C-alpha positions as a Markdown table, in Angstrom:
| # | Residue | x | y | z |
|---|---|---|---|---|
| 1 | Met | 2.4 | -26.0 | -9.1 |
| 2 | Ala | 3.0 | -22.9 | -12.0 |
| 3 | Arg | 4.1 | -20.4 | -13.7 |
| 4 | Phe | 1.7 | -17.8 | -15.8 |
| 5 | Ala | 3.0 | -15.5 | -18.2 |
| 6 | Val | 0.5 | -12.6 | -17.4 |
| 7 | Lys | 1.4 | -8.9 | -18.5 |
| 8 | Gly | 4.9 | -9.4 | -19.3 |
| 9 | Leu | 5.2 | -10.3 | -16.1 |
| 10 | Asp | 6.1 | -14.9 | -14.4 |
| 11 | Val | 2.8 | -15.0 | -12.0 |
| 12 | Tyr | 3.1 | -18.7 | -9.7 |
| 13 | Val | 0.5 | -20.6 | -8.9 |
| 14 | Glu | -0.3 | -23.8 | -7.0 |
| 15 | Gln | -3.2 | -25.3 | -7.6 |
| 16 | Trp | -5.5 | -28.7 | -6.3 |
| 17 | Asn | -8.5 | -30.4 | -7.4 |
| 18 | Glu | -8.6 | -29.1 | -10.7 |
| 19 | Asp | -11.3 | -31.3 | -12.2 |
| 20 | Ala | -13.8 | -29.7 | -9.5 |
| 21 | Lys | -16.4 | -28.1 | -9.9 |
| 22 | Gln | -16.3 | -25.5 | -7.3 |
| 23 | Thr | -13.5 | -23.4 | -7.2 |
| 24 | Ile | -12.1 | -20.5 | -4.4 |
| 25 | Val | -9.0 | -18.6 | -4.8 |
| 26 | Leu | -6.6 | -17.8 | -2.2 |
| 27 | Leu | -4.3 | -14.6 | -1.5 |
| 28 | His | -1.5 | -14.2 | 0.6 |
| 29 | Gly | -0.9 | -11.2 | 2.7 |
| 30 | Phe | 1.9 | -9.3 | 3.2 |
| 31 | Thr | 5.6 | -11.1 | 3.6 |
| 32 | Gly | 4.0 | -14.5 | 2.1 |
| 33 | Ser | 3.2 | -16.8 | -0.6 |
| 34 | Thr | 0.9 | -19.6 | -1.6 |
| 35 | Lys | 2.7 | -21.6 | 1.2 |
| 36 | Thr | 0.7 | -20.0 | 3.8 |
| 37 | Trp | -2.7 | -21.8 | 3.0 |
| 38 | His | -0.9 | -25.2 | 2.9 |
| 39 | Arg | -2.3 | -26.3 | 6.2 |
| 40 | Val | -5.9 | -25.1 | 5.8 |
| 41 | Ile | -6.2 | -26.7 | 2.4 |
| 42 | Ala | -4.9 | -29.4 | 3.8 |
| 43 | Gln | -8.5 | -30.0 | 4.7 |
| 44 | Leu | -10.2 | -29.6 | 2.3 |
| 45 | Pro | -12.5 | -31.7 | 0.4 |
| 46 | Thr | -11.2 | -32.6 | -2.2 |
| 47 | Asn | -14.5 | -31.2 | -4.1 |
| 48 | Ile | -13.3 | -28.2 | -4.6 |
| 49 | Arg | -10.4 | -26.6 | -6.7 |
| 50 | Cys | -8.2 | -24.8 | -4.7 |
| 51 | Ile | -6.0 | -21.7 | -6.6 |
| 52 | Ala | -3.3 | -19.7 | -4.3 |
| 53 | Val | -1.4 | -17.0 | -6.0 |
| 54 | Asp | 2.2 | -15.5 | -5.1 |
| 55 | Leu | 0.9 | -12.1 | -5.7 |
| 56 | Ile | 3.5 | -9.8 | -7.3 |
| 57 | Gly | 5.9 | -9.2 | -5.1 |
| 58 | His | 5.6 | -12.1 | -3.5 |
| 59 | Gly | 6.7 | -15.9 | -3.3 |
| 60 | Gln | 8.0 | -16.6 | -6.9 |
| 61 | Thr | 5.5 | -14.9 | -9.2 |
| 62 | Ala | 7.8 | -11.8 | -10.3 |
| 63 | Ala | 8.9 | -8.9 | -8.6 |
| 64 | Pro | 9.7 | -5.9 | -11.7 |
| 65 | Leu | 11.9 | -2.8 | -10.3 |
| 66 | Thr | 8.9 | -0.2 | -11.5 |
| 67 | Glu | 6.6 | 1.0 | -9.0 |
| 68 | Lys | 4.0 | 1.8 | -10.8 |
| 69 | Gln | 3.7 | -2.5 | -11.5 |
| 70 | Tyr | 2.8 | -2.7 | -7.6 |
| 71 | Ser | -0.6 | -0.3 | -7.9 |
| 72 | Met | -3.4 | -2.1 | -6.8 |
| 73 | Thr | -5.1 | -1.0 | -10.0 |
| 74 | Phe | -2.1 | -2.9 | -11.9 |
| 75 | Gln | -2.7 | -6.1 | -9.0 |
| 76 | Ile | -6.2 | -6.3 | -10.0 |
| 77 | Glu | -6.1 | -6.3 | -13.8 |
| 78 | Leu | -2.4 | -8.9 | -13.2 |
| 79 | Leu | -5.6 | -11.6 | -11.0 |
| 80 | Asn | -8.2 | -10.8 | -14.1 |
| 81 | Glu | -5.9 | -11.8 | -17.0 |
| 82 | Leu | -4.9 | -14.6 | -14.9 |
| 83 | Phe | -8.5 | -15.6 | -14.3 |
| 84 | Arg | -9.1 | -15.8 | -17.8 |
| 85 | Val | -5.7 | -17.4 | -18.5 |
| 86 | Leu | -6.6 | -20.6 | -15.8 |
| 87 | Asn | -10.5 | -20.3 | -17.6 |
| 88 | Leu | -12.2 | -19.4 | -14.5 |
| 89 | Gly | -16.0 | -18.9 | -14.3 |
| 90 | Glu | -17.2 | -17.6 | -11.0 |
| 91 | Phe | -15.5 | -18.6 | -8.0 |
| 92 | Val | -14.8 | -18.2 | -3.9 |
| 93 | Leu | -12.7 | -15.5 | -3.6 |
| 94 | Leu | -10.5 | -15.5 | -0.1 |
| 95 | Gly | -7.6 | -13.2 | 1.0 |
| 96 | Tyr | -6.1 | -12.4 | 4.2 |
| 97 | Ser | -4.5 | -9.0 | 5.3 |
| 98 | Met | -2.8 | -7.0 | 1.8 |
| 99 | Gly | -4.6 | -10.0 | 0.3 |
| 100 | Gly | -8.1 | -9.1 | 1.6 |
| 101 | Arg | -7.5 | -5.8 | 0.4 |
| 102 | Val | -6.8 | -7.2 | -3.1 |
| 103 | Ala | -9.4 | -9.2 | -2.9 |
| 104 | Leu | -11.5 | -7.1 | -1.8 |
| 105 | Ser | -10.4 | -4.3 | -5.0 |
| 106 | Tyr | -11.3 | -6.8 | -6.8 |
| 107 | Ala | -14.5 | -7.9 | -5.6 |
| 108 | Val | -15.7 | -4.3 | -6.2 |
| 109 | Arg | -14.1 | -3.6 | -9.9 |
| 110 | Tyr | -15.2 | -7.4 | -11.1 |
| 111 | Pro | -18.5 | -8.5 | -9.4 |
| 112 | Ser | -19.8 | -10.3 | -11.5 |
| 113 | Gln | -17.3 | -13.0 | -11.0 |
| 114 | Ile | -17.5 | -13.5 | -7.1 |
| 115 | Thr | -20.2 | -16.0 | -4.7 |
| 116 | His | -18.3 | -15.2 | -1.9 |
| 117 | Leu | -16.0 | -13.1 | -0.8 |
| 118 | Met | -14.0 | -14.1 | 2.0 |
| 119 | Leu | -11.9 | -11.9 | 3.8 |
| 120 | Glu | -9.5 | -12.4 | 7.3 |
| 121 | Ser | -8.4 | -9.6 | 9.0 |
| 122 | Ala | -8.4 | -7.4 | 6.3 |
| 123 | Ser | -9.5 | -3.5 | 5.7 |
| 124 | Pro | -10.8 | -0.8 | 2.8 |
| 125 | Gly | -8.1 | 1.3 | 3.3 |
| 126 | Leu | -7.8 | 4.9 | 4.7 |
| 127 | Val | -11.1 | 7.7 | 4.8 |
| 128 | Glu | -9.1 | 10.4 | 6.1 |
| 129 | Glu | -5.8 | 12.3 | 4.0 |
| 130 | Gln | -3.9 | 13.0 | 7.1 |
| 131 | Gln | -4.1 | 9.4 | 7.5 |
| 132 | Arg | -4.0 | 8.3 | 4.7 |
| 133 | Thr | -0.6 | 11.0 | 4.4 |
| 134 | Ile | 1.5 | 9.5 | 7.6 |
| 135 | Arg | 1.2 | 5.7 | 6.8 |
| 136 | Lys | 2.1 | 6.7 | 3.3 |
| 137 | Met | 5.4 | 8.2 | 5.4 |
| 138 | Ala | 5.1 | 5.3 | 7.7 |
| 139 | Asp | 5.8 | 2.9 | 4.6 |
| 140 | Asp | 7.9 | 4.2 | 2.2 |
| 141 | Ala | 10.8 | 4.6 | 5.4 |
| 142 | Leu | 10.1 | 1.0 | 6.3 |
| 143 | Ala | 10.7 | 0.3 | 2.3 |
| 144 | Glu | 13.9 | 1.9 | 2.5 |
| 145 | Lys | 14.9 | 0.2 | 5.4 |
| 146 | Ile | 14.1 | -3.4 | 3.6 |
| 147 | Val | 16.5 | -1.8 | 1.0 |
| 148 | Val | 18.9 | -0.6 | 2.4 |
| 149 | Asn | 19.5 | -3.3 | 5.3 |
| 150 | Gly | 18.5 | -6.6 | 4.0 |
| 151 | Ile | 15.4 | -9.3 | 4.0 |
| 152 | Glu | 16.6 | -11.2 | 7.4 |
| 153 | Ser | 17.3 | -7.8 | 9.3 |
| 154 | Phe | 13.7 | -6.9 | 9.0 |
| 155 | Val | 12.4 | -9.3 | 9.2 |
| 156 | Asn | 13.9 | -10.4 | 12.8 |
| 157 | Lys | 11.8 | -6.9 | 13.5 |
| 158 | Trp | 8.3 | -7.3 | 11.4 |
| 159 | Glu | 7.7 | -11.1 | 13.5 |
| 160 | Asp | 8.1 | -8.8 | 17.5 |
| 161 | Ile | 6.1 | -6.3 | 16.4 |
| 162 | Pro | 2.9 | -6.2 | 18.4 |
| 163 | Leu | 0.5 | -7.5 | 16.2 |
| 164 | Phe | 2.2 | -10.9 | 15.5 |
| 165 | Ala | 2.4 | -10.7 | 19.2 |
| 166 | Ser | -0.1 | -14.4 | 19.4 |
| 167 | Gln | 2.3 | -16.0 | 17.2 |
| 168 | Lys | 5.1 | -16.6 | 19.4 |
| 169 | Leu | 2.7 | -19.2 | 21.3 |
| 170 | Leu | 2.7 | -21.2 | 18.4 |
| 171 | Pro | 5.1 | -24.5 | 17.9 |
| 172 | Ala | 8.6 | -24.0 | 17.3 |
| 173 | Ser | 8.3 | -25.5 | 14.5 |
| 174 | Val | 5.0 | -23.8 | 13.0 |
| 175 | Gln | 7.5 | -20.4 | 13.8 |
| 176 | Gln | 10.5 | -21.6 | 12.1 |
| 177 | Glu | 7.9 | -22.2 | 8.8 |
| 178 | Ile | 6.3 | -18.6 | 8.6 |
| 179 | Arg | 10.3 | -17.3 | 9.5 |
| 180 | Lys | 11.0 | -19.6 | 6.2 |
| 181 | Glu | 8.9 | -17.9 | 4.4 |
| 182 | Arg | 9.0 | -14.7 | 5.0 |
| 183 | Val | 13.5 | -14.7 | 4.1 |
| 184 | Gln | 12.5 | -15.9 | 1.3 |
| 185 | Gln | 10.9 | -12.6 | -0.2 |
| 186 | Arg | 13.1 | -10.4 | -1.7 |
| 187 | Glu | 13.7 | -6.8 | -1.3 |
| 188 | Ile | 12.9 | -5.0 | -4.2 |
| 189 | Gly | 9.0 | -6.7 | -4.1 |
| 190 | Leu | 7.7 | -6.3 | -0.5 |
| 191 | Ala | 9.7 | -2.6 | -0.4 |
| 192 | Asn | 7.4 | -2.0 | -4.2 |
| 193 | Ser | 4.3 | -3.6 | -1.9 |
| 194 | Leu | 4.1 | -1.1 | 0.4 |
| 195 | Arg | 4.8 | 2.1 | -2.0 |
| 196 | Gly | 2.5 | 0.7 | -4.8 |
| 197 | Met | -0.3 | -0.9 | -2.7 |
| 198 | Gly | 0.2 | -0.4 | 1.0 |
| 199 | Thr | -3.1 | 1.8 | 2.7 |
| 200 | Gly | -2.0 | 4.4 | 2.6 |
| 201 | Val | -2.1 | 4.9 | -1.1 |
| 202 | Met | -4.6 | 2.2 | -1.9 |
| 203 | Pro | -8.0 | 3.2 | -3.4 |
| 204 | Glu | -10.4 | 3.6 | -0.2 |
| 205 | Leu | -13.4 | 1.4 | -0.5 |
| 206 | Trp | -15.4 | 2.8 | 2.4 |
| 207 | Gly | -19.1 | 4.0 | 1.4 |
| 208 | Lys | -20.5 | 3.5 | -1.3 |
| 209 | Pro | -17.8 | 0.4 | -2.3 |
| 210 | Leu | -18.6 | -1.4 | 0.4 |
| 211 | Thr | -22.3 | -0.7 | 0.8 |
| 212 | Thr | -23.0 | -2.3 | -3.1 |
| 213 | Leu | -21.1 | -5.7 | -2.8 |
| 214 | Pro | -23.3 | -7.6 | -4.5 |
| 215 | Met | -22.7 | -11.3 | -2.9 |
| 216 | Pro | -22.2 | -12.5 | 1.0 |
| 217 | Val | -19.3 | -11.4 | 2.6 |
| 218 | Thr | -17.5 | -13.2 | 5.1 |
| 219 | Leu | -15.6 | -11.6 | 7.7 |
| 220 | Ile | -13.4 | -13.1 | 9.6 |
| 221 | Thr | -11.2 | -12.1 | 12.2 |
| 222 | Gly | -9.2 | -13.0 | 15.7 |
| 223 | Ala | -10.5 | -12.0 | 19.1 |
| 224 | Leu | -6.7 | -11.1 | 20.1 |
| 225 | Asp | -6.6 | -8.7 | 16.8 |
| 226 | Glu | -8.8 | -6.2 | 18.5 |
| 227 | Lys | -7.9 | -2.6 | 16.0 |
| 228 | Phe | -9.6 | -5.4 | 13.3 |
| 229 | Val | -12.2 | -6.7 | 14.6 |
| 230 | Gln | -13.4 | -3.6 | 15.1 |
| 231 | Leu | -13.0 | -2.6 | 11.8 |
| 232 | Asn | -14.6 | -5.4 | 10.6 |
| 233 | Asn | -17.7 | -4.5 | 12.8 |
| 234 | Glu | -17.8 | -1.2 | 11.5 |
| 235 | Met | -17.5 | -3.0 | 7.7 |
| 236 | Gln | -20.1 | -5.0 | 8.5 |
| 237 | Lys | -22.4 | -2.3 | 9.2 |
| 238 | Gln | -22.1 | -1.0 | 5.5 |
| 239 | Ile | -22.0 | -4.9 | 3.9 |
| 240 | Val | -25.2 | -5.7 | 2.7 |
| 241 | Lys | -24.9 | -9.3 | 3.0 |
| 242 | Ala | -21.8 | -10.0 | 5.5 |
| 243 | Asn | -21.7 | -12.3 | 8.5 |
| 244 | His | -19.4 | -11.5 | 10.8 |
| 245 | Ile | -17.2 | -14.3 | 12.5 |
| 246 | Ile | -14.8 | -13.4 | 15.3 |
| 247 | Ile | -12.2 | -16.3 | 16.6 |
| 248 | Pro | -10.5 | -17.1 | 20.5 |
| 249 | Ala | -8.2 | -16.8 | 21.4 |
| 250 | Val | -6.1 | -16.1 | 18.0 |
| 251 | Gly | -4.8 | -13.4 | 16.7 |
| 252 | His | -4.5 | -11.5 | 13.0 |
| 253 | Ala | -4.0 | -14.5 | 11.1 |
| 254 | Ile | -6.1 | -16.5 | 12.3 |
| 255 | His | -5.5 | -19.5 | 9.2 |
| 256 | Val | -1.9 | -19.4 | 10.8 |
| 257 | Glu | -3.1 | -20.0 | 14.4 |
| 258 | Asn | -6.1 | -22.6 | 14.1 |
| 259 | Pro | -6.3 | -23.4 | 10.7 |
| 260 | Thr | -8.0 | -25.8 | 11.9 |
| 261 | Lys | -11.1 | -23.7 | 12.4 |
| 262 | Phe | -10.0 | -21.2 | 9.5 |
| 263 | Ala | -10.5 | -24.7 | 6.8 |
| 264 | Thr | -14.0 | -25.4 | 9.0 |
| 265 | Ile | -15.3 | -21.7 | 8.1 |
| 266 | Val | -14.2 | -22.3 | 4.8 |
| 267 | Lys | -16.0 | -25.3 | 4.5 |
| 268 | Glu | -19.3 | -24.2 | 5.8 |
| 269 | Thr | -19.0 | -21.5 | 4.0 |
| 270 | Ile | -18.2 | -22.7 | 0.2 |
| 271 | Ser | -21.3 | -25.4 | 1.3 |
């Protein structure tokens, strides 16, 4: 566990097996942190260097007040500088949900560094301007509610949205871990993440950005998450070296709902 000063901000990183030759970088989703990967990493072999990063505004990484530091462009450059500080060469990049959008955006900007891109329940953004406007308005409204009403009020509603319905089937201890991770976030960090790099404001990546990705791409979705299964089916059609894996009996957060299966996919992908 360490904090690195990058572009004037403290970035929190957890590392395992630092002397291993092969590296995977893991990026969490909205309301997440490095902790979300612990159950998966515990099942990976020790010959893989694992690096989990708290994205800006999340976990123990800085949560600046200025919205511009949460843009997708800034987040990508922040990560690129962090990877330089960590002396990374080529590596596997894995991202979940919001972290998947960040990972995809990073791979488009710096493709030569990524040996394999793994996207769990991720999206390239929205193409139509009307959809983008509607989503931005919804995210801005949610951001305002988070700031006004506080983290606990937000989490009470967030954990009950349909996207996470399948998580209600998890053991109570696991559900409590997820909730603890969420309530430890900061209002301004979550709010500015929605405002700065939400799906409605991020540069969308359909078309040429997807079709020109040179590295192999593994798309992972849960069978119960029908929206993202269909979305990733469409992504697969545009990515030259894409493989779409659909995991039965799980929803949006496969790595949380079935960490053993998820770790197996990671091992098979890297080996």
